[in-house]
C-alpha positions as CSV (number, residue, x, y, z in Angstrom):
1,M,21.7,-6.5,6.9
2,L,25.4,-5.8,7.2
3,F,25.3,-3.8,4.0
4,F,22.2,-1.9,5.3
5,V,24.1,-0.9,8.5
6,L,27.2,0.1,6.5
7,N,25.1,2.1,4.1
8,I,23.6,4.1,7.0
9,A,27.0,4.6,8.6
10,I,28.7,5.7,5.3
11,T,26.0,8.1,4.3
12,F,25.9,9.6,7.8
13,I,29.7,10.1,7.8
14,I,29.7,11.6,4.3
15,T,26.9,14.0,5.1
16,V,28.6,15.1,8.4
17,I,32.0,15.6,6.6
18,L,30.4,17.6,3.8
19,G,28.6,19.8,6.3
20,K,31.8,20.5,8.2
21,K,33.6,21.4,5.0
22,F,30.9,23.4,3.2
23,I,28.8,25.2,5.8
24,P,31.7,27.7,6.2
25,V,31.8,28.0,2.4
26,L,28.1,28.7,2.2
27,K,28.6,31.4,4.9
28,S,31.5,33.0,3.1
29,I,29.5,33.4,-0.1
30,K,26.6,34.7,1.9
31,M,24.3,31.9,0.8
32,G,22.0,32.8,3.7
33,Q,18.2,32.4,4.1
34,K,16.1,35.5,3.7
35,I,13.3,35.5,6.3
36,L,10.1,37.4,5.3
37,D,7.8,39.1,7.8
38,I,4.9,36.7,7.2
39,G,6.4,34.1,9.6
40,P,6.8,34.2,13.4
41,R,8.7,37.4,14.3
42,W,11.3,35.5,16.3
43,H,12.4,33.7,13.1
44,K,14.1,36.9,12.0
45,S,17.0,35.8,14.2
46,K,17.5,32.9,11.7
47,E,18.2,35.3,8.8
48,G,21.5,34.6,7.2
49,T,21.7,31.0,8.2
50,P,23.2,29.1,5.2
51,T,20.8,27.2,3.0
52,M,20.9,24.5,0.3
53,G,22.4,22.1,2.9
54,G,20.3,19.4,1.3
55,L,23.1,19.0,-1.2
56,F,25.1,17.3,1.6
57,F,22.7,14.3,2.0
58,I,21.9,14.2,-1.7
59,A,25.6,13.7,-2.4
60,S,25.8,10.9,0.1
61,F,22.7,9.3,-1.3
62,L,24.2,9.4,-4.8
63,V,27.4,7.7,-3.6
64,S,25.3,5.0,-1.9
65,M,23.0,4.4,-4.8
66,L,26.0,4.3,-7.2
67,S,27.6,1.6,-5.1
68,F,24.4,-0.3,-4.9
69,G,23.9,0.1,-8.6
70,I,27.2,-1.6,-9.3
71,Y,26.3,-4.4,-6.9
72,A,22.9,-4.8,-8.5
73,A,23.9,-4.3,-12.2
74,N,23.6,-8.0,-13.0
75,K,20.2,-8.5,-11.4
76,D,17.3,-8.6,-13.8
77,G,15.1,-5.5,-13.6
78,V,16.7,-4.1,-10.5
79,F,19.1,-1.7,-12.2
80,G,16.3,-0.2,-14.3
81,V,14.0,0.4,-11.4
82,L,16.9,1.9,-9.4
83,A,17.7,4.3,-12.3
84,V,14.1,5.4,-12.6
85,N,13.8,6.1,-8.9
86,C,17.1,7.9,-8.8
87,L,16.1,10.0,-11.8
88,F,12.8,11.0,-10.1
89,V,14.5,12.2,-6.8
90,A,17.1,13.9,-8.9
91,L,14.4,15.8,-10.8
92,C,12.8,16.8,-7.5
93,A,16.1,18.0,-6.3
94,V,16.8,20.0,-9.5
95,T,13.4,21.7,-9.2
96,G,14.3,22.7,-5.6
97,F,17.9,23.7,-6.7
98,I,16.6,26.1,-9.4
99,D,14.1,27.5,-6.8
100,D,16.9,28.1,-4.3
101,Y,19.2,29.4,-6.9
102,V,16.7,32.0,-8.1
103,K,16.1,33.0,-4.4
104,F,19.8,33.4,-3.8
105,F,20.5,35.7,-6.7
106,K,17.3,37.7,-6.2
107,K,18.1,38.0,-2.5
108,Q,14.4,37.3,-1.5
109,N,12.3,34.4,-0.4
110,E,10.5,34.0,-3.8
111,G,12.1,31.6,-6.3
112,L,10.1,29.9,-9.1
113,T,6.5,30.9,-9.5
114,P,4.0,28.3,-8.3
115,K,3.0,27.7,-11.9
116,Q,6.6,27.1,-13.0
117,K,7.2,24.7,-10.1
118,L,4.1,22.8,-10.8
119,V,5.0,22.3,-14.4
120,F,8.3,20.8,-13.4
121,Q,6.7,18.6,-10.8
122,F,3.8,17.3,-12.8
123,G,6.3,16.6,-15.7
124,S,8.6,14.8,-13.2
125,A,5.8,12.7,-11.8
126,A,4.6,11.7,-15.3
127,I,8.1,10.7,-16.3
128,Y,8.5,8.7,-13.1
129,L,5.3,6.7,-13.6
130,A,6.1,6.1,-17.3
131,G,9.6,4.9,-16.3
132,L,8.2,2.4,-13.7
133,K,5.7,1.2,-16.3
134,M,8.4,0.5,-18.8
135,C,10.4,-1.4,-16.2
136,G,7.3,-3.5,-15.4
137,A,7.4,-2.2,-11.8
138,L,4.0,-0.5,-11.7
139,T,0.5,-1.8,-11.4
140,T,-2.8,0.0,-11.2
141,E,-4.0,-2.4,-8.6
142,I,-4.4,-1.0,-5.1
143,V,-4.2,-3.3,-2.0
144,L,-5.8,-2.0,1.2
145,P,-3.8,-2.6,4.4
146,F,-4.9,-5.1,7.1
147,C,-7.9,-6.4,5.1
148,G,-6.0,-7.2,1.9
149,I,-8.9,-6.1,-0.3
150,S,-7.6,-5.1,-3.8
151,F,-9.1,-3.4,-6.8
152,D,-7.8,-2.2,-10.1
153,M,-8.2,1.6,-10.7
154,G,-7.3,1.4,-14.4
155,I,-6.5,4.7,-16.1
156,F,-7.7,6.7,-13.0
157,F,-4.7,5.3,-11.1
158,Y,-2.3,7.5,-13.2
159,I,-4.4,10.6,-12.7
160,I,-4.7,10.2,-9.0
161,A,-1.1,9.0,-8.6
162,I,0.4,12.1,-10.4
163,I,-1.7,14.5,-8.3
164,G,-0.9,12.6,-5.2
165,I,2.9,12.6,-5.9
166,V,3.0,16.3,-6.5
167,Y,0.9,16.9,-3.3
168,V,3.2,14.8,-1.1
169,V,6.4,16.2,-2.5
170,N,5.2,19.8,-1.9
171,A,3.8,18.7,1.5
172,V,7.3,17.6,2.6
173,N,8.6,21.0,1.4
174,L,6.0,22.8,3.6
175,T,7.1,20.7,6.6
176,D,10.6,22.2,6.3
177,G,9.7,25.3,8.3
178,I,11.5,25.0,11.6
179,D,14.8,23.6,12.8
180,G,15.1,19.8,12.4
181,L,11.4,19.2,11.7
182,C,11.5,17.8,8.1
183,S,14.7,15.9,8.7
184,S,13.6,14.3,11.9
185,V,10.1,13.4,10.6
186,T,11.6,11.9,7.4
187,L,14.2,10.0,9.5
188,V,11.6,8.1,11.6
189,V,9.3,7.6,8.5
190,M,12.2,5.9,6.6
191,I,13.1,3.8,9.6
192,A,9.6,2.4,9.8
193,L,9.4,1.9,6.0
194,S,12.7,0.0,6.1
195,V,11.1,-2.6,8.3
196,L,8.5,-3.3,5.7
197,C,11.2,-3.4,3.0
198,F,13.1,-6.0,5.0
199,M,10.0,-8.1,5.6
200,M,9.1,-8.0,1.9
201,K,12.7,-8.8,1.0
202,N,12.8,-5.7,-1.3
203,T,16.5,-5.2,-1.3
204,L,16.4,-2.1,-3.5
205,A,13.9,-0.2,-1.3
206,F,15.7,-1.5,1.8
207,H,19.0,0.1,0.8
208,F,17.3,3.2,-0.6
209,C,15.8,3.7,2.9
210,A,19.3,3.2,4.4
211,A,20.8,5.9,2.3
212,I,18.1,8.4,3.3
213,I,18.3,7.4,7.0
214,G,22.0,7.9,7.2
215,G,21.8,11.2,5.2
216,T,19.0,12.7,7.2
217,A,20.6,11.7,10.5
218,G,23.9,13.3,9.4
219,F,22.1,16.4,8.3
220,L,20.2,16.6,11.6
221,Y,23.5,16.9,13.3
222,Y,23.7,20.4,11.9
223,N,20.0,21.1,11.4
224,F,18.9,20.4,15.0
225,H,17.8,23.5,16.9
226,P,19.4,26.0,16.7
227,A,20.1,25.1,13.1
228,K,23.5,25.8,11.6
229,V,22.2,25.1,8.1
230,F,18.9,24.7,6.3
231,M,18.2,22.1,3.6
232,G,16.4,24.5,1.3
233,D,13.9,23.5,-1.3
234,T,16.7,21.4,-2.9
235,G,16.7,19.1,0.1
236,S,13.0,19.1,1.1
237,L,11.7,18.4,-2.4
238,F,14.3,15.6,-2.7
239,L,13.1,14.0,0.5
240,G,9.5,14.3,-0.7
241,G,10.5,12.4,-3.8
242,A,12.3,9.8,-1.7
243,V,9.2,9.1,0.5
244,V,7.1,8.7,-2.6
245,C,9.7,6.4,-4.2
246,V,9.9,3.9,-1.3
247,C,6.1,3.5,-1.3
248,F,6.0,2.9,-5.0
249,M,9.0,0.5,-4.8
250,L,7.1,-1.5,-2.2
251,G,4.1,-1.7,-4.6
252,H,1.8,0.0,-2.1
253,P,1.6,3.8,-3.0
254,I,-1.4,4.1,-0.6
255,L,1.1,3.5,2.2
256,V,2.1,7.2,1.9
257,L,-1.3,8.1,3.5
258,F,0.1,6.5,6.7
259,A,3.8,7.2,6.5
260,G,3.2,10.8,5.2
261,V,0.4,11.8,7.6
262,V,2.4,14.7,9.1
263,Y,3.4,16.0,5.7
264,I,-0.2,15.7,4.5
265,C,-1.6,17.5,7.5
266,E,1.0,20.3,7.0
267,A,-0.2,20.9,3.4
268,L,-3.8,20.4,4.3
269,S,-3.5,23.1,7.0
270,V,-2.4,25.6,4.4
271,V,-5.3,24.7,2.1
272,I,-7.8,25.1,5.0
273,Q,-6.3,28.4,6.0
274,V,-6.3,29.9,2.6
275,T,-9.8,28.6,1.7
276,S,-11.3,29.8,5.0
277,F,-9.7,33.3,4.6
278,K,-10.8,33.7,1.0
279,L,-14.4,32.5,1.6
280,F,-15.1,33.8,5.2
281,K,-12.2,36.2,5.9
282,K,-11.4,34.1,9.0
283,R,-8.3,32.1,9.9
284,V,-8.7,28.6,11.3
285,F,-5.1,28.5,12.6
286,K,-3.0,31.3,14.1
287,M,-0.6,30.6,11.3
288,S,0.0,28.0,8.7
289,P,1.5,25.5,8.0
290,I,0.3,23.9,11.2
291,H,3.8,23.8,12.9
292,H,3.7,27.6,13.0
293,H,0.3,27.4,14.7
294,F,1.8,25.4,17.5
295,E,4.7,27.9,17.6
296,M,2.2,30.7,18.1
297,C,0.6,28.7,20.8
298,G,3.9,28.7,22.7
299,W,5.5,25.4,21.7
300,G,9.2,25.5,21.3
301,E,10.8,24.2,18.1
302,I,12.3,21.1,19.8
303,K,8.9,20.2,21.3
304,I,7.2,20.5,17.9
305,G,9.9,18.3,16.3
306,V,9.6,15.6,18.9
307,V,5.8,15.5,19.0
308,F,5.5,15.6,15.2
309,S,8.1,12.9,14.8
310,F,6.3,10.7,17.3
311,V,3.0,11.2,15.5
312,A,4.8,10.3,12.2
313,A,6.3,7.2,13.7
314,V,3.0,6.0,15.1
315,F,1.2,6.3,11.8
316,A,4.1,5.0,9.8
317,V,4.3,1.9,12.0
318,L,0.5,1.5,11.7
319,G,0.8,1.5,7.9
320,V,3.7,-0.9,7.9
321,A,1.9,-3.2,10.2
322,G,-1.1,-3.1,7.9
323,Y,0.9,-4.7,5.1
324,I,3.1,-7.0,7.2
325,V,0.0,-8.9,8.3
326,L,-0.8,-9.6,4.7
327,L,2.6,-11.3,4.0
């Protein structure tokens, strides 16, 4: 527990220090966000805010995991699983970094094409599952919360898992649309998941959560409304990968349906909006993703962040409780 607390403190401090040092650098090289007219009109005032700030908490995460890797190097199986999970979040971050990099040099809000991004993401998800399988850390058996009913999905598990991973990673990306939303939602989700990690005595997942908690809290120091920096796709895709990793490390990937309910609803709102408009030429929401709908309804960014984080916390705790009762 002491190492857990120290992990949070160190990643928080590193992230804050990096933000203090490099936000001015990002401003000086004009690494600012381009705001398109498709969003709420008042978002235009955010144009020029430095982006790619996700690199701050990614750096602190890597320092934390390197330290834990040295500590766990002699533990059978732990180092391999750690490496596979770190590789996956790194691949997610690299996809986001390339996207942000292209946006920056094109001076527009369009980076990788959807097809290019999906190729990277499906490939990363497949590599991730293959790595876990090789480490003996993956099973095709699903255990339902509360009731403990389990069933083996066989080959279908891999198909559904890859699609689900890509969906969740992109859903977290879509949640990063207003100041502090993605970082605050992810913070409370990781806190809830860390409780289950502790109860299951999963040391690796426990300290993985700690690194994300400290990093997102440190980033929120600068990302809280009005944001001084945005995380960019680099950060949001990394956090999406991190949420997925913790659920898989716990052996309960279905847990993401609870812990990621806000992310899932964000992405689902886009699907509903696009489908409705294409089929019926009508919009279900005033704007999607759904956090923009509430903005258009008059909610402030802080209120949206607080309410969405509360909803995320409630469902994450519900999911965690569903597996704690089975221990």
